[in-house]
N, CA, C and O atoms as a GROMACS GRO file, in nm:
protein
  536
    1UNK      N    1   0.085  -0.118   0.000
    1UNK     CA    2   0.000   0.000   0.000
    1UNK      C    3   0.089   0.124   0.000
    1UNK      O    4   0.179   0.135   0.083
    2UNK      N    5   0.065   0.217  -0.093
    2UNK     CA    6   0.145   0.339  -0.099
    2UNK      C    7   0.107   0.432   0.016
    2UNK      O    8   0.004   0.414   0.081
    3UNK      N    9   0.190   0.532   0.040
    3UNK     CA   10   0.159   0.629   0.146
    3UNK      C   11   0.028   0.701   0.116
    3UNK      O   12  -0.049   0.731   0.207
    4UNK      N   13   0.003   0.730  -0.012
    4UNK     CA   14  -0.122   0.799  -0.049
    4UNK      C   15  -0.243   0.710  -0.022
    4UNK      O   16  -0.347   0.759   0.021
    5UNK      N   17  -0.230   0.582  -0.048
    5UNK     CA   18  -0.338   0.488  -0.019
    5UNK      C   19  -0.361   0.476   0.132
    5UNK      O   20  -0.475   0.464   0.178
    6UNK      N   21  -0.253   0.479   0.208
    6UNK     CA   22  -0.267   0.474   0.354
    6UNK      C   23  -0.338   0.599   0.406
    6UNK      O   24  -0.426   0.589   0.491
    7UNK      N   25  -0.300   0.714   0.354
    7UNK     CA   26  -0.365   0.839   0.397
    7UNK      C   27  -0.512   0.838   0.358
    7UNK      O   28  -0.598   0.875   0.438
    8UNK      N   29  -0.543   0.795   0.235
    8UNK     CA   30  -0.683   0.786   0.192
    8UNK      C   31  -0.761   0.691   0.282
    8UNK      O   32  -0.873   0.720   0.322
    9UNK      N   33  -0.701   0.577   0.314
    9UNK     CA   34  -0.766   0.480   0.402
    9UNK      C   35  -0.788   0.537   0.542
    9UNK      O   36  -0.894   0.519   0.601
   10UNK      N   37  -0.686   0.604   0.593
   10UNK     CA   38  -0.697   0.666   0.726
   10UNK      C   39  -0.814   0.763   0.728
   10UNK      O   40  -0.896   0.761   0.820
   11UNK      N   41  -0.821   0.849   0.626
   11UNK     CA   42  -0.923   0.955   0.623
   11UNK      C   43  -1.062   0.905   0.585
   11UNK      O   44  -1.159   0.980   0.596
   12UNK      N   45  -1.074   0.780   0.542
   12UNK     CA   46  -1.204   0.724   0.505
   12UNK      C   47  -1.268   0.647   0.621
   12UNK      O   48  -1.378   0.592   0.605
   13UNK      N   49  -1.204   0.641   0.734
   13UNK     CA   50  -1.253   0.560   0.847
   13UNK      C   51  -1.383   0.615   0.905
   13UNK      O   52  -1.408   0.735   0.898
   14UNK      N   53  -1.465   0.527   0.961
   14UNK     CA   54  -1.588   0.573   1.025
   14UNK      C   55  -1.567   0.626   1.168
   14UNK      O   56  -1.650   0.702   1.218
   15UNK      N   57  -1.456   0.588   1.234
   15UNK     CA   58  -1.433   0.632   1.371
   15UNK      C   59  -1.283   0.650   1.396
   15UNK      O   60  -1.201   0.566   1.360
   16UNK      N   61  -1.251   0.763   1.459
   16UNK     CA   62  -1.113   0.804   1.485
   16UNK      C   63  -1.090   0.824   1.634
   16UNK      O   64  -1.184   0.841   1.712
   17UNK      N   65  -0.963   0.821   1.672
   17UNK     CA   66  -0.920   0.864   1.805
   17UNK      C   67  -0.788   0.939   1.788
   17UNK      O   68  -0.712   0.914   1.694
   18UNK      N   69  -0.764   1.031   1.881
   18UNK     CA   70  -0.638   1.106   1.882
   18UNK      C   71  -0.570   1.083   2.016
   18UNK      O   72  -0.615   1.133   2.119
   19UNK      N   73  -0.461   1.008   2.015
   19UNK     CA   74  -0.382   0.985   2.134
   19UNK      C   75  -0.293   1.106   2.156
   19UNK      O   76  -0.219   1.148   2.066
   20UNK      N   77  -0.300   1.162   2.276
   20UNK     CA   78  -0.224   1.282   2.304
   20UNK      C   79  -0.306   1.408   2.285
   20UNK      O   80  -0.251   1.519   2.282
   21UNK      N   81  -0.438   1.393   2.271
   21UNK     CA   82  -0.525   1.511   2.261
   21UNK      C   83  -0.507   1.595   2.387
   21UNK      O   84  -0.486   1.542   2.496
   22UNK      N   85  -0.515   1.726   2.370
   22UNK     CA   86  -0.485   1.817   2.480
   22UNK      C   87  -0.582   1.934   2.478
   22UNK      O   88  -0.640   1.966   2.375
   23UNK      N   89  -0.599   1.998   2.593
   23UNK     CA   90  -0.678   2.121   2.601
   23UNK      C   91  -0.593   2.245   2.574
   23UNK      O   92  -0.646   2.356   2.567
   24UNK      N   93  -0.463   2.227   2.561
   24UNK     CA   94  -0.374   2.338   2.532
   24UNK      C   95  -0.384   2.368   2.382
   24UNK      O   96  -0.338   2.290   2.299
   25UNK      N   97  -0.445   2.481   2.349
   25UNK     CA   98  -0.472   2.514   2.209
   25UNK      C   99  -0.345   2.534   2.126
   25UNK      O  100  -0.352   2.537   2.003
   26UNK      N  101  -0.231   2.546   2.190
   26UNK     CA  102  -0.104   2.559   2.118
   26UNK      C  103  -0.042   2.423   2.083
   26UNK      O  104   0.052   2.417   2.005
   27UNK      N  105  -0.095   2.317   2.140
   27UNK     CA  106  -0.037   2.184   2.118
   27UNK      C  107  -0.101   2.116   1.996
   27UNK      O  108  -0.218   2.138   1.966
   28UNK      N  109  -0.022   2.035   1.928
   28UNK     CA  110  -0.072   1.965   1.810
   28UNK      C  111  -0.176   1.860   1.845
   28UNK      O  112  -0.260   1.827   1.761
   29UNK      N  113  -0.173   1.808   1.966
   29UNK     CA  114  -0.276   1.714   2.007
   29UNK      C  115  -0.414   1.778   2.005
   29UNK      O  116  -0.513   1.714   1.967
   30UNK      N  117  -0.421   1.903   2.046
   30UNK     CA  118  -0.547   1.978   2.040
   30UNK      C  119  -0.583   2.007   1.895
   30UNK      O  120  -0.697   1.985   1.852
   31UNK      N  121  -0.487   2.056   1.820
   31UNK     CA  122  -0.513   2.095   1.681
   31UNK      C  123  -0.557   1.977   1.595
   31UNK      O  124  -0.650   1.990   1.514
   32UNK      N  125  -0.492   1.862   1.611
   32UNK     CA  126  -0.530   1.743   1.533
   32UNK      C  127  -0.671   1.697   1.568
   32UNK      O  128  -0.751   1.666   1.480
   33UNK      N  129  -0.700   1.694   1.697
   33UNK     CA  130  -0.833   1.652   1.740
   33UNK      C  131  -0.941   1.744   1.684
   33UNK      O  132  -1.039   1.698   1.625
   34UNK      N  133  -0.922   1.874   1.702
   34UNK     CA  134  -1.023   1.971   1.656
   34UNK      C  135  -1.035   1.969   1.503
   34UNK      O  136  -1.146   1.979   1.451
   35UNK      N  137  -0.924   1.957   1.432
   35UNK     CA  138  -0.930   1.955   1.285
   35UNK      C  139  -1.008   1.834   1.234
   35UNK      O  140  -1.088   1.846   1.141
   36UNK      N  141  -0.986   1.718   1.294
   36UNK     CA  142  -1.062   1.600   1.253
   36UNK      C  143  -1.210   1.618   1.283
   36UNK      O  144  -1.296   1.585   1.201
   37UNK      N  145  -1.240   1.672   1.400
   37UNK     CA  146  -1.381   1.693   1.438
   37UNK      C  147  -1.447   1.796   1.346
   37UNK      O  148  -1.560   1.776   1.301
   38UNK      N  149  -1.377   1.905   1.319
   38UNK     CA  150  -1.433   2.009   1.233
   38UNK      C  151  -1.450   1.964   1.089
   38UNK      O  152  -1.528   2.022   1.013
   39UNK      N  153  -1.378   1.859   1.050
   39UNK     CA  154  -1.392   1.806   0.914
   39UNK      C  155  -1.513   1.713   0.903
   39UNK      O  156  -1.538   1.655   0.797
   40UNK      N  157  -1.587   1.700   1.013
   40UNK     CA  158  -1.708   1.619   1.011
   40UNK      C  159  -1.687   1.475   1.050
   40UNK      O  160  -1.779   1.394   1.039
   41UNK      N  161  -1.569   1.441   1.095
   41UNK     CA  162  -1.540   1.303   1.132
   41UNK      C  163  -1.578   1.275   1.278
   41UNK      O  164  -1.572   1.364   1.363
   42UNK      N  165  -1.617   1.151   1.305
   42UNK     CA  166  -1.643   1.107   1.441
   42UNK      C  167  -1.509   1.075   1.505
   42UNK      O  168  -1.439   0.982   1.462
   43UNK      N  169  -1.472   1.151   1.607
   43UNK     CA  170  -1.339   1.137   1.666
   43UNK      C  171  -1.347   1.151   1.818
   43UNK      O  172  -1.421   1.233   1.871
   44UNK      N  173  -1.269   1.067   1.886
   44UNK     CA  174  -1.263   1.070   2.032
   44UNK      C  175  -1.122   1.109   2.076
   44UNK      O  176  -1.024   1.059   2.021
   45UNK      N  177  -1.113   1.198   2.177
   45UNK     CA  178  -0.981   1.232   2.232
   45UNK      C  179  -0.936   1.129   2.335
   45UNK      O  180  -1.015   1.080   2.415
   46UNK      N  181  -0.807   1.099   2.331
   46UNK     CA  182  -0.747   1.009   2.430
   46UNK      C  183  -0.648   1.088   2.515
   46UNK      O  184  -0.551   1.144   2.463
   47UNK      N  185  -0.675   1.092   2.645
   47UNK     CA  186  -0.585   1.158   2.738
   47UNK      C  187  -0.617   1.104   2.877
   47UNK      O  188  -0.727   1.127   2.927
   48UNK      N  189  -0.524   1.033   2.939
   48UNK     CA  190  -0.553   0.972   3.070
   48UNK      C  191  -0.567   1.073   3.184
   48UNK      O  192  -0.609   1.035   3.293
   49UNK      N  193  -0.532   1.199   3.161
   49UNK     CA  194  -0.535   1.298   3.269
   49UNK      C  195  -0.643   1.405   3.252
   49UNK      O  196  -0.655   1.494   3.336
   50UNK      N  197  -0.721   1.399   3.144
   50UNK     CA  198  -0.822   1.503   3.121
   50UNK      C  199  -0.960   1.439   3.105
   50UNK      O  200  -0.975   1.346   3.026
   51UNK      N  201  -1.059   1.487   3.179
   51UNK     CA  202  -1.193   1.431   3.165
   51UNK      C  203  -1.260   1.469   3.032
   51UNK      O  204  -1.346   1.398   2.982
   52UNK      N  205  -1.217   1.583   2.977
   52UNK     CA  206  -1.269   1.624   2.847
   52UNK      C  207  -1.166   1.708   2.774
   52UNK      O  208  -1.078   1.770   2.834
   53UNK      N  209  -1.179   1.709   2.641
   53UNK     CA  210  -1.091   1.788   2.555
   53UNK      C  211  -1.183   1.869   2.464
   53UNK      O  212  -1.270   1.815   2.396
   54UNK      N  213  -1.162   1.998   2.463
   54UNK     CA  214  -1.241   2.089   2.378
   54UNK      C  215  -1.391   2.064   2.396
   54UNK      O  216  -1.467   2.067   2.299
   55UNK      N  217  -1.431   2.038   2.521
   55UNK     CA  218  -1.572   2.018   2.551
   55UNK      C  219  -1.627   1.880   2.520
   55UNK      O  220  -1.747   1.858   2.536
   56UNK      N  221  -1.543   1.788   2.478
   56UNK     CA  222  -1.588   1.651   2.446
   56UNK      C  223  -1.526   1.553   2.545
   56UNK      O  224  -1.409   1.567   2.582
   57UNK      N  225  -1.604   1.455   2.588
   57UNK     CA  226  -1.554   1.354   2.682
   57UNK      C  227  -1.427   1.289   2.628
   57UNK      O  228  -1.421   1.246   2.513
   58UNK      N  229  -1.326   1.285   2.714
   58UNK     CA  230  -1.200   1.220   2.678
   58UNK      C  231  -1.195   1.082   2.741
   58UNK      O  232  -1.260   1.055   2.842
   59UNK      N  233  -1.116   0.994   2.680
   59UNK     CA  234  -1.100   0.858   2.728
   59UNK      C  235  -0.955   0.835   2.765
   59UNK      O  236  -0.864   0.888   2.701
   60UNK      N  237  -0.935   0.756   2.870
   60UNK     CA  238  -0.799   0.729   2.918
   60UNK      C  239  -0.722   0.638   2.824
   60UNK      O  240  -0.600   0.649   2.811
   61UNK      N  241  -0.794   0.546   2.758
   61UNK     CA  242  -0.728   0.448   2.672
   61UNK      C  243  -0.822   0.407   2.560
   61UNK      O  244  -0.944   0.427   2.569
   62UNK      N  245  -0.766   0.351   2.455
   62UNK     CA  246  -0.846   0.305   2.341
   62UNK      C  247  -0.954   0.205   2.382
   62UNK      O  248  -1.065   0.208   2.329
   63UNK      N  249  -0.922   0.118   2.476
   63UNK     CA  250  -1.019   0.016   2.517
   63UNK      C  251  -1.144   0.077   2.579
   63UNK      O  252  -1.248   0.011   2.587
   64UNK      N  253  -1.137   0.202   2.622
   64UNK     CA  254  -1.251   0.270   2.684
   64UNK      C  255  -1.344   0.338   2.584
   64UNK      O  256  -1.455   0.377   2.619
   65UNK      N  257  -1.298   0.352   2.462
   65UNK     CA  258  -1.375   0.424   2.359
   65UNK      C  259  -1.491   0.336   2.311
   65UNK      O  260  -1.470   0.219   2.279
   66UNK      N  261  -1.612   0.393   2.306
   66UNK     CA  262  -1.724   0.314   2.252
   66UNK      C  263  -1.711   0.302   2.100
   66UNK      O  264  -1.681   0.400   2.032
   67UNK      N  265  -1.733   0.183   2.049
   67UNK     CA  266  -1.721   0.162   1.905
   67UNK      C  267  -1.582   0.115   1.866
   67UNK      O  268  -1.491   0.110   1.948
   68UNK      N  269  -1.568   0.082   1.738
   68UNK     CA  270  -1.441   0.032   1.685
   68UNK      C  271  -1.362   0.145   1.621
   68UNK      O  272  -1.398   0.192   1.512
   69UNK      N  273  -1.257   0.190   1.686
   69UNK     CA  274  -1.169   0.290   1.628
   69UNK      C  275  -1.092   0.225   1.514
   69UNK      O  276  -1.024   0.125   1.533
   70UNK      N  277  -1.103   0.284   1.395
   70UNK     CA  278  -1.034   0.232   1.278
   70UNK      C  279  -0.903   0.306   1.254
   70UNK      O  280  -0.802   0.247   1.219
   71UNK      N  281  -0.908   0.439   1.275
   71UNK     CA  282  -0.789   0.523   1.250
   71UNK      C  283  -0.749   0.596   1.378
   71UNK      O  284  -0.832   0.658   1.445
   72UNK      N  285  -0.620   0.589   1.408
   72UNK     CA  286  -0.566   0.650   1.528
   72UNK      C  287  -0.456   0.749   1.490
   72UNK      O  288  -0.357   0.712   1.426
   73UNK      N  289  -0.474   0.874   1.529
   73UNK     CA  290  -0.370   0.975   1.514
   73UNK      C  291  -0.293   0.981   1.645
   73UNK      O  292  -0.352   0.992   1.752
   74UNK      N  293  -0.161   0.973   1.637
   74UNK     CA  294  -0.078   0.970   1.757
   74UNK      C  295   0.006   1.097   1.763
   74UNK      O  296   0.084   1.127   1.672
   75UNK      N  297  -0.012   1.172   1.873
   75UNK     CA  298   0.059   1.298   1.894
   75UNK      C  299   0.118   1.291   2.035
   75UNK      O  300   0.080   1.369   2.123
   76UNK      N  301   0.210   1.198   2.054
   76UNK     CA  302   0.270   1.176   2.185
   76UNK      C  303   0.422   1.164   2.168
   76UNK      O  304   0.470   1.144   2.057
   77UNK      N  305   0.497   1.176   2.276
   77UNK     CA  306   0.641   1.151   2.266
   77UNK      C  307   0.666   1.007   2.223
   77UNK      O  308   0.585   0.919   2.253
   78UNK      N  309   0.776   0.980   2.154
   78UNK     CA  310   0.802   0.844   2.103
   78UNK      C  311   0.790   0.733   2.206
   78UNK      O  312   0.737   0.626   2.173
   79UNK      N  313   0.836   0.754   2.327
   79UNK     CA  314   0.826   0.648   2.429
   79UNK      C  315   0.680   0.617   2.461
   79UNK      O  316   0.645   0.501   2.485
   80UNK      N  317   0.595   0.718   2.461
   80UNK     CA  318   0.452   0.696   2.484
   80UNK      C  319   0.389   0.631   2.361
   80UNK      O  320   0.301   0.546   2.374
   81UNK      N  321   0.434   0.672   2.243
   81UNK     CA  322   0.382   0.613   2.119
   81UNK      C  323   0.397   0.461   2.123
   81UNK      O  324   0.307   0.390   2.078
   82UNK      N  325   0.508   0.413   2.174
   82UNK     CA  326   0.531   0.268   2.179
   82UNK      C  327   0.424   0.199   2.263
   82UNK      O  328   0.380   0.090   2.228
   83UNK      N  329   0.383   0.260   2.373
   83UNK     CA  330   0.275   0.201   2.455
   83UNK      C  331   0.140   0.214   2.385
   83UNK      O  332   0.057   0.124   2.393
   84UNK      N  333   0.119   0.325   2.317
   84UNK     CA  334  -0.007   0.348   2.245
   84UNK      C  335  -0.024   0.243   2.135
   84UNK      O  336  -0.135   0.196   2.109
   85UNK      N  337   0.086   0.207   2.070
   85UNK     CA  338   0.079   0.105   1.964
   85UNK      C  339   0.034  -0.029   2.021
   85UNK      O  340  -0.042  -0.101   1.956
   86UNK      N  341   0.079  -0.064   2.140
   86UNK     CA  342   0.032  -0.188   2.203
   86UNK      C  343  -0.120  -0.183   2.220
   86UNK      O  344  -0.189  -0.281   2.193
   87UNK      N  345  -0.173  -0.068   2.265
   87UNK     CA  346  -0.318  -0.051   2.280
   87UNK      C  347  -0.388  -0.061   2.144
   87UNK      O  348  -0.493  -0.123   2.133
   88UNK      N  349  -0.329   0.001   2.042
   88UNK     CA  350  -0.389   0.002   1.909
   88UNK      C  351  -0.400  -0.140   1.854
   88UNK      O  352  -0.501  -0.177   1.794
   89UNK      N  353  -0.296  -0.218   1.873
   89UNK     CA  354  -0.297  -0.357   1.826
   89UNK      C  355  -0.406  -0.435   1.898
   89UNK      O  356  -0.484  -0.507   1.835
   90UNK      N  357  -0.413  -0.421   2.030
   90UNK     CA  358  -0.513  -0.492   2.110
   90UNK      C  359  -0.655  -0.449   2.075
   90UNK      O  360  -0.748  -0.529   2.083
   91UNK      N  361  -0.673  -0.323   2.036
   91UNK     CA  362  -0.806  -0.269   2.007
   91UNK      C  363  -0.852  -0.293   1.862
   91UNK      O  364  -0.966  -0.263   1.828
   92UNK      N  365  -0.764  -0.347   1.779
   92UNK     CA  366  -0.803  -0.375   1.641
   92UNK      C  367  -0.800  -0.255   1.549
   92UNK      O  368  -0.868  -0.255   1.446
   93UNK      N  369  -0.723  -0.152   1.583
   93UNK     CA  370  -0.707  -0.036   1.496
   93UNK      C  371  -0.643  -0.081   1.364
   93UNK      O  372  -0.557  -0.168   1.364
   94UNK      N  373  -0.684  -0.021   1.253
   94UNK     CA  374  -0.629  -0.059   1.122
   94UNK      C  375  -0.525   0.040   1.070
   94UNK      O  376  -0.428   0.000   1.005
   95UNK      N  377  -0.545   0.170   1.097
   95UNK     CA  378  -0.455   0.275   1.046
   95UNK      C  379  -0.402   0.355   1.164
   95UNK      O  380  -0.477   0.393   1.254
   96UNK      N  381  -0.271   0.380   1.164
   96UNK     CA  382  -0.207   0.462   1.266
   96UNK      C  383  -0.126   0.570   1.195
   96UNK      O  384  -0.042   0.541   1.111
   97UNK      N  385  -0.154   0.694   1.231
   97UNK     CA  386  -0.078   0.807   1.175
   97UNK      C  387   0.002   0.868   1.288
   97UNK      O  388  -0.053   0.936   1.375
   98UNK      N  389   0.132   0.844   1.287
   98UNK     CA  390   0.222   0.903   1.386
   98UNK      C  391   0.260   1.041   1.334
   98UNK      O  392   0.332   1.055   1.236
   99UNK      N  393   0.209   1.143   1.402
   99UNK     CA  394   0.236   1.278   1.360
   99UNK      C  395   0.384   1.310   1.380
   99UNK      O  396   0.450   1.246   1.462
  100UNK      N  397   0.437   1.408   1.305
  100UNK     CA  398   0.580   1.441   1.317
  100UNK      C  399   0.621   1.461   1.463
  100UNK      O  400   0.561   1.539   1.536
  101UNK      N  401   0.725   1.391   1.502
  101UNK     CA  402   0.775   1.397   1.639
  101UNK      C  403   0.725   1.284   1.727
  101UNK      O  404   0.781   1.260   1.834
  102UNK      N  405   0.621   1.214   1.684
  102UNK     CA  406   0.567   1.102   1.762
  102UNK      C  407   0.627   0.969   1.720
  102UNK      O  408   0.612   0.869   1.789
  103UNK      N  409   0.696   0.968   1.606
  103UNK     CA  410   0.747   0.844   1.550
  103UNK      C  411   0.855   0.781   1.637
  103UNK      O  412   0.930   0.849   1.707
  104UNK      N  413   0.859   0.650   1.630
  104UNK     CA  414   0.964   0.573   1.695
  104UNK      C  415   0.987   0.452   1.605
  104UNK      O  416   0.890   0.385   1.568
  105UNK      N  417   1.112   0.422   1.569
  105UNK     CA  418   1.136   0.304   1.486
  105UNK      C  419   1.076   0.176   1.546
  105UNK      O  420   1.024   0.092   1.474
  106UNK      N  421   1.084   0.163   1.679
  106UNK     CA  422   1.028   0.043   1.744
  106UNK      C  423   0.876   0.039   1.730
  106UNK      O  424   0.819  -0.067   1.705
  107UNK      N  425   0.810   0.154   1.745
  107UNK     CA  426   0.664   0.159   1.733
  107UNK      C  427   0.621   0.129   1.590
  107UNK      O  428   0.524   0.056   1.568
  108UNK      N  429   0.692   0.184   1.493
  108UNK     CA  430   0.659   0.159   1.352
  108UNK      C  431   0.674   0.010   1.322
  108UNK      O  432   0.585  -0.050   1.262
  109UNK      N  433   0.786  -0.048   1.362
  109UNK     CA  434   0.812  -0.189   1.335
  109UNK      C  435   0.707  -0.278   1.401
  109UNK      O  436   0.658  -0.372   1.339
  110UNK      N  437   0.672  -0.249   1.526
  110UNK     CA  438   0.574  -0.331   1.597
  110UNK      C  439   0.437  -0.320   1.531
  110UNK      O  440   0.369  -0.421   1.514
  111UNK      N  441   0.396  -0.199   1.494
  111UNK     CA  442   0.266  -0.178   1.430
  111UNK      C  443   0.259  -0.249   1.295
  111UNK      O  444   0.161  -0.316   1.264
  112UNK      N  445   0.364  -0.234   1.216
  112UNK     CA  446   0.365  -0.298   1.084
  112UNK      C  447   0.368  -0.450   1.096
  112UNK      O  448   0.302  -0.520   1.018
  113UNK      N  449   0.442  -0.502   1.192
  113UNK     CA  450   0.447  -0.648   1.213
  113UNK      C  451   0.310  -0.703   1.251
  113UNK      O  452   0.278  -0.818   1.223
  114UNK      N  453   0.228  -0.619   1.317
  114UNK     CA  454   0.094  -0.660   1.358
  114UNK      C  455  -0.010  -0.639   1.247
  114UNK      O  456  -0.127  -0.670   1.265
  115UNK      N  457   0.036  -0.586   1.133
  115UNK     CA  458  -0.055  -0.568   1.020
  115UNK      C  459  -0.125  -0.433   1.012
  115UNK      O  460  -0.214  -0.415   0.929
  116UNK      N  461  -0.086  -0.338   1.096
  116UNK     CA  462  -0.145  -0.205   1.089
  116UNK      C  463  -0.085  -0.128   0.972
  116UNK      O  464   0.031  -0.148   0.937
  117UNK      N  465  -0.164  -0.042   0.912
  117UNK     CA  466  -0.116   0.047   0.808
  117UNK      C  467  -0.063   0.172   0.878
  117UNK      O  468  -0.139   0.244   0.942
  118UNK      N  469   0.066   0.196   0.865
  118UNK     CA  470   0.133   0.302   0.940
  118UNK      C  471   0.173   0.416   0.849
  118UNK      O  472   0.231   0.396   0.742
  119UNK      N  473   0.140   0.538   0.895
  119UNK     CA  474   0.186   0.660   0.830
  119UNK      C  475   0.283   0.724   0.929
  119UNK      O  476   0.242   0.770   1.036
  120UNK      N  477   0.410   0.727   0.894
  120UNK     CA  478   0.512   0.782   0.983
  120UNK      C  479   0.626   0.838   0.899
  120UNK      O  480   0.743   0.819   0.930
  121UNK      N  481   0.588   0.909   0.794
  121UNK     CA  482   0.686   0.960   0.699
  121UNK      C  483   0.709   1.110   0.712
  121UNK      O  484   0.768   1.172   0.624
  122UNK      N  485   0.662   1.169   0.822
  122UNK     CA  486   0.676   1.313   0.841
  122UNK      C  487   0.556   1.391   0.792
  122UNK      O  488   0.549   1.512   0.813
  123UNK      N  489   0.461   1.324   0.728
  123UNK     CA  490   0.340   1.395   0.684
  123UNK      C  491   0.252   1.422   0.805
  123UNK      O  492   0.263   1.356   0.909
  124UNK      N  493   0.163   1.520   0.790
  124UNK     CA  494   0.083   1.569   0.902
  124UNK      C  495  -0.064   1.570   0.863
  124UNK      O  496  -0.101   1.616   0.755
  125UNK      N  497  -0.148   1.520   0.952
  125UNK     CA  498  -0.292   1.519   0.926
  125UNK      C  499  -0.346   1.660   0.906
  125UNK      O  500  -0.439   1.680   0.828
  126UNK      N  501  -0.291   1.758   0.976
  126UNK     CA  502  -0.338   1.896   0.961
  126UNK      C  503  -0.316   1.947   0.819
  126UNK      O  504  -0.404   2.011   0.761
  127UNK      N  505  -0.201   1.918   0.764
  127UNK     CA  506  -0.169   1.960   0.627
  127UNK      C  507  -0.259   1.888   0.528
  127UNK      O  508  -0.311   1.948   0.434
  128UNK      N  509  -0.277   1.759   0.548
  128UNK     CA  510  -0.358   1.679   0.456
  128UNK      C  511  -0.505   1.724   0.458
  128UNK      O  512  -0.568   1.734   0.353
  129UNK      N  513  -0.558   1.751   0.576
  129UNK     CA  514  -0.696   1.800   0.585
  129UNK      C  515  -0.710   1.936   0.517
  129UNK      O  516  -0.810   1.962   0.449
  130UNK      N  517  -0.612   2.023   0.535
  130UNK     CA  518  -0.615   2.155   0.471
  130UNK      C  519  -0.612   2.143   0.320
  130UNK      O  520  -0.683   2.215   0.250
  131UNK      N  521  -0.529   2.052   0.268
  131UNK     CA  522  -0.521   2.031   0.124
  131UNK      C  523  -0.655   1.984   0.069
  131UNK      O  524  -0.698   2.027  -0.038
  132UNK      N  525  -0.722   1.897   0.142
  132UNK     CA  526  -0.847   1.841   0.094
  132UNK      C  527  -0.963   1.939   0.103
  132UNK      O  528  -1.064   1.923   0.033
  133UNK      N  529  -0.950   2.040   0.187
  133UNK     CA  530  -1.053   2.145   0.195
  133UNK      C  531  -1.038   2.245   0.081
  133UNK      O  532  -1.135   2.307   0.038
  134UNK      N  533  -0.915   2.260   0.033
  134UNK     CA  534  -0.886   2.364  -0.068
  134UNK      C  535  -0.948   2.330  -0.203
  134UNK      O  536  -0.934   2.405  -0.298
   0.00000   0.00000   0.00000
């Protein structure tokens, strides 16, 4: 699957989650979550320390999210990304987009070995959503 096919597949999912979602409007976790929501997608924020993000109920872990998350955007430090990938594999996520700075070679290798479609090439969901709106 090419990177463009992975991005198309990620963006075609019926349900999303953003690991590392934040209430800090300057952080990419906030921006990614809000951009996906504003694009009309069903998306849940993941943050173990916040009861809600941007006025929406947040979940501590993927296993707590109602429904089957198909696409997961990851906006966490690489060491956290590695733990998030374990959750994604257990939860049956199909697409994982590691936003710039969240990538880890170990996380990419583990996700790909488990059959997940991984986007970790430096591309950004914010840029891709903006391109598709234009």
